[in-house]
C-alpha positions as CSV (number, residue, x, y, z in Angstrom):
1,M,-112.3,30.0,-146.5
2,R,-115.5,31.8,-147.8
3,M,-116.7,35.1,-145.8
4,Q,-119.9,37.1,-146.7
5,T,-120.0,41.0,-146.3
6,K,-120.9,44.1,-148.1
7,V,-119.5,47.0,-150.4
8,L,-120.5,50.4,-151.0
9,C,-120.2,51.2,-154.4
10,I,-118.3,55.1,-154.4
11,K,-117.6,55.3,-158.2
12,T,-119.8,54.2,-161.4
13,S,-118.0,51.2,-163.0
14,I,-118.9,51.1,-167.0
15,N,-118.9,47.2,-168.6
16,I,-115.5,47.5,-170.2
17,D,-117.7,45.0,-173.2
18,D,-120.9,47.3,-173.3
19,S,-120.2,51.2,-172.8
20,E,-124.5,51.3,-172.1
21,K,-124.2,48.8,-169.1
22,I,-123.3,49.4,-165.6
23,D,-121.6,47.1,-163.6
24,Y,-121.5,49.1,-160.4
25,K,-123.7,52.1,-159.4
26,E,-122.5,55.3,-157.1
27,G,-124.2,54.8,-153.8
28,K,-125.6,51.8,-154.1
29,E,-124.4,48.5,-151.5
30,Y,-123.6,45.1,-153.0
31,K,-123.3,41.9,-151.6
32,A,-120.0,40.6,-151.8
33,E,-117.6,37.3,-150.7
34,I,-114.2,36.9,-150.1
35,I,-112.9,33.7,-151.0
36,G,-109.4,33.1,-150.6
37,D,-107.5,36.2,-151.8
38,D,-110.3,37.4,-154.4
39,I,-113.4,38.9,-154.0
40,L,-116.7,38.1,-155.6
41,I,-119.3,41.2,-156.1
42,E,-122.7,40.8,-157.1
43,D,-123.2,43.0,-160.3
44,E,-126.5,45.0,-161.2
45,L,-127.7,41.5,-163.2
46,S,-127.4,39.9,-159.2
47,E,-124.4,38.2,-160.7
48,M,-121.3,37.3,-158.3
49,C,-118.3,38.7,-160.3
50,L,-114.8,39.4,-159.8
51,P,-114.3,42.8,-160.4
52,G,-110.6,42.4,-160.9
53,Q,-108.0,40.4,-159.5
54,T,-106.0,41.0,-156.3
55,A,-102.5,42.4,-156.1
56,K,-101.2,39.0,-155.0
57,E,-102.7,37.4,-158.1
58,A,-101.8,39.6,-160.8
59,V,-98.2,39.6,-159.6
60,R,-98.3,35.5,-160.1
61,L,-99.9,36.0,-163.4
62,G,-97.4,38.3,-164.3
63,A,-99.8,41.3,-165.0
64,Q,-97.8,43.8,-162.7
65,E,-94.6,43.7,-160.7
66,K,-95.5,45.0,-157.0
67,E,-98.4,43.9,-154.9
68,N,-99.6,47.1,-154.6
69,G,-100.7,48.0,-158.0
70,Q,-103.7,48.6,-160.1
71,W,-106.4,46.2,-159.1
72,D,-106.0,46.9,-155.4
73,D,-105.9,50.5,-156.5
74,W,-109.2,50.0,-158.5
75,F,-111.0,48.1,-155.9
76,N,-110.3,50.9,-153.5
77,E,-111.7,53.4,-156.0
78,H,-114.5,51.8,-156.7
79,F,-115.8,49.9,-153.3
80,R,-115.8,50.5,-149.7
81,F,-116.3,47.8,-146.9
82,I,-119.3,48.6,-145.3
83,D,-119.7,44.9,-142.9
């Protein structure tokens, strides 16, 4: 199931591969789409990107042990839902 929504960036995010590129700017609204347990957010290049994984997926992949770990923390540190 897909759900369209919007998020507000509350902390600027720099691209991990290119420190000159900003993926998300603080104070800007972005389109978002929730698909299952994942959320895609439109970045500064207008591409829909997965800005990290959900905690559930990170546990499934073995990236962390608990579902309240780094991926959910990262999202909550950078975005707030506005819809």
